[in-house]
N, C-alpha and C positions, 0 to 999 in steps of 0.2 A: 504494500499500499504505500502511496505517496507520502513523503515526509511532511506535506503540507495538509494532510488530512487526518482528522481525529475521528475515532469511532467510539460511540456510546451506546452500550446494550441497555436493554430495559432496566430501569432504575426505580424501585418503588418510592424513594424519597422525592422523586420529581412531583409526586402528588401534593406536596406541601407548597408547590408554586402557587403564588396568589395572582390569579388571572386578572384581577382589577389593576395590578400594578405593572409597571415596565421592568424588564430585566434588571436594570440598574438600581431599582427600588426594592428588590427582594429582601427580605429580612431573614428568611429561613437559612440557617447555616448548612444544611445538609443537601442543598441543591448543587449538582455539579457545575463547575465553571463552564464546562463544555456546553452544557445545555443552556445556560445563561447566554453564552456567545451565540448559540443558535437562534434563541429567542430575539436577541438584539438584531440579528439579521432579518428575521421573520418580521419584526416590528417595522423596520425601515422599509421593507418591500410591501408586505400585505397591509399593514395599518396605515403608514404614512402615504404610500404611493397609491394603493388600491382601496383606501378608505374602509377597510374591514374594521369593525369595532375591536378595540383592544381585548375586551373581555371575552370575545369569541376566538381569538387566536390560539390561546392555550386550550386544550381540551383533554377528555379523559383518556385518549389514545396515547398521548405523550409518554406518561410514565411506563407503558408496555411496548413502546416502539423502540426500533433501532434507529440511531441518529448518526449522520455523517456531517461534519463541518469542515469546510476547506478554508485555510488560512492563507494569507500573503505575508511573506516575511518583510518586516519593517526594520530599517536601519535607524541609526541615531537621529538622522536628519529628517526621518518620517517618509523617505522614499521607499519603493518597494523593490524587493529582489525576486525575480522569478515571475511575479504577476504584476504588470504595470497597469495602472487604471487606464481606462480608454480615453478619459479627457485629463489625465495628469494629476487629479486631485478629487477629494471627495467634496460634495456640495452640502451646504447647511451646516448646522452646528455639529460639534464632534460628539460621537457616541461615547458612552461610558467607557468601553473597552479602549478607545483611542485616547481618552484622557488618561486612563490608567497606564497606558504604555508610554505616554509622554512623561509621566511622573516617576515611572519605575524603570530605570536604566537596564535592568536585566530582561525586561519584557521585549520580545522580538517578533511577535506575530499579531496579525488582526484578522478576525473572522470576516469572511467576505461571501460565503455561500454555505447552504445547507440543503439537506434532503433527508426524508425519513421513510422507513418501511414499517408498516403496521401488520402484524401477524394476525391470524384468525383468532376468534370470530369477528364478524362485522355486522353493523346494523343493515337494514334493508336498503337498496338503493333508491335515491330520489326518483319520484315519478317524472315522466317526460312532461315538458311544459309547465312544470310546478316550480315554485320558489320556496327556497329553504335558507335557514342559516347554514352553518357548516354541516356536512352530511353526517358527522358523528354525533350531532345533537338530536338525532331522530330517535326512533323507538330502540328498545333493548337489542342487544347484538342478536343476529341471526345470520346463518351462513347461506350464501346464494348458490344455486345449482346451476353451473354454466352449461350451455348446450352447444357443442362444437358444430360449426357448419363446414369445416374442412378448409377454410381459407389458409393458404400457406404463407409463411413469414417471408417478407420482401428481402431478408438478408440472412446471414448465416449465425445470427446471435441466439436463435431459439426458434420455436415453432409457434408463431402468433396465430391466433384464432379469433374470429369475430364471434360473438356469443349473442343469444337471444335470452330473454327472461320474461317471466311473469310472476304474479303473486304465488302461483303454485310451485315456483322454484325454491321458495324459501323453506328450508327444512334443516333444523339444527341437528338432526341425527343422521341423515343420509347424504347430506351435500358434502362433496369434496371441498377441502379448505383451499382458500387462495389468499395471497398477500396483496397489500395495496401500497403502492409507492405514491408519495405525496410531499406537500410542503416544500417543493423545489424553489429556492429563491437565491438570487445572486444580487449583491449590491450593485446599484446602477453603474458606477465607475468601472466595475470589473466585469461587465458584460462583454460578449463577443470575444472572450479569450478561450472559450471551450470549457469553461468551468462546469456548466450545466451538464454537458456531456461526460465530463470526468466524474461527477457526482453519481449521475445515473448509472454509468457503467460500473462504478465501484460497488454501488449497492446491489445491482443485478448480479455481478460476479461473486459477490459474498454470498448471496441468496443461493446461487447455484451450488456453492461448495458447503452450504450449512443447512440443508433441508432438515437435519435432524435437530437443529436448534429452533428452527422456525416452528416446527410442528413435531415435538418429541414423540418417538414411537411408543406404543403402549407397552407396559411391562409385561414380562412372561406370564404373571399371574392374571392380568387382565385378559390376556389372550386366551388362556386356558378357560376362564369364566365364560368369555364370549363363545368358544366353541360349545361348551356344555349347554348354554342357553340358545344356541343356534342364531347367534347374531355376529357372526364373523364379518359380515359385510359392513357393519357399523364401525370397524376398525380401519379408518381411513388415514392416509398420510398425504402430505402436501406433494402434488405432482408437478409442480412449477407454474401452476396458473398464477398469473400476476395482473392485477387491475390497477388503472390510473384513472381517476376523476379528472380529466385534463381541462384546463381553461381552453375554450374553443380555438383560440388563435395559436395554441401549441400543438394542435393535432399533427401538423406536419412534422414538427420537432420530435414527437414521441414516435411517429411513424418511421423514423430513421433507425430505431432500435428494434423494429418488428412489431410494435404495438399496432393493433388493427381496431378500428372503430366499431363499436357494437351499435349498429343501427336501431335495434330494438329498444336500446336504453334511451334513445332520443336525446334531446337537449333540455337541460334544466338550469335553473337559476340558482346560484349560491352566492349570497352576499352581493347581488346585482351583477354577477359576472356569469355568462354562459359557460356551461360545462358539458362535456361529453365522456362517455365511458369507452376505454380502449383496453384491450386485452393483449397479452403476451404469455406464451408458455415457454418458460426458461428451461433450457437443457440442463438438468441436473447432472452434477459431477460428484 
């Protein structure tokens, strides 16, 4: 993994994060700095640029998600090494992490991008042509049964499949699990440097090698009990199915990784932004 990327696995203490406060205002001492750096980036992009309410940006999925944060190396003069901002400088007031680095000579990096991967289970998908707050504020988690139509992946990164869905597809007992990629954000001055692709590829590559972490296999005892009770089919594992609720303008970007739009999911509104569902089947290793 790149020296500029930090990985944060699911961390229960993230639940102590106060959604009504900015990352720089958090008082809980047990919240990892990596997560606060991630939230600083998300605040700049989603809250300040896209006008998503601050209290909606943090959610119940954050403590159970896998997070990646990409950093730019910053020298004593504040210039970057390795990642040069597209306009040469950040706009607006300094973030808390930038102020900390100016006052701390030992600090050397600034968070500029983030993505997260949410393991199963998931809430139901938003209905087409409907409007919602963030998708994870919907009903209690349920797992979606994807139906493959045989659409091939446009590249060699995996086997992408368009999916169809209906209310009958929601079944917490028989549905195969899937992961959801999201909260992809890059600070404006650092865009067009390939960092979005770096984060997405890093997350997908990690997932391809860690299916047992994303969806741990059943214990031998659970397998034996399932056999005795005749419900072996209920013991499912993650097969690589990956979903992204993509902002509509990013459909082409996700398509470069093999994600295919699910026409049946339609277009829905999240926080005033049109979204579409896209699927990819990651080749597990």
